[in-house]
Residue, then its C-alpha position, 0 to 999 in steps of 0.5 A: x463290904x456293904x459300904x463298898x457295895x452301897x458306894x458302888x451303887x451310888x456311883x453307878x446311879x450318879x453316873x446314870x443320872x448324869x448320862x440321862x441329864x446329858x442325853x435329855x439336854x442334847x435332845x432339847x438342843x437338837x430339837x431347837x436347832x431342827x426348828x431353827x433350821x426349818x425356819x431358815x429353810x422357809x426364809x430361804x425359799x421366800x428369798x428365792x421366790x422374791x429373787x425370781x420375781x425381781x429378776x423377772x421384773x428387771x428382764x421385763x423392764x429391759x424389754x424394748x416394748x416395755x421401754x417404749x410403752x413407758x416412754x410414751x405414757x410417762x414421758x409423752x414421747x411420740x413416734x415420728x409422724x405421729x401427732x400428739x393431742x392434749x386434752x385441756x380438761x385434764 
């Protein structure tokens, strides 16, 4: 009788230890996944900010005033009736 009782207690202890081990390992996996999720959310927010910045830049570059300014400064385009003065010292 004592052997059967000891065997049952041993089996119950092994079962409890196995369940505890399983629970702890699942908790650790869950924590690491939560941390990874937070990091990915931060990356997503940064990517969204960069996307908004770049789309605003593209919209700005499509603006007629910007195109005119760039053409005048970089390509030295002039409007009709204007005279270009070039400094020889530059």
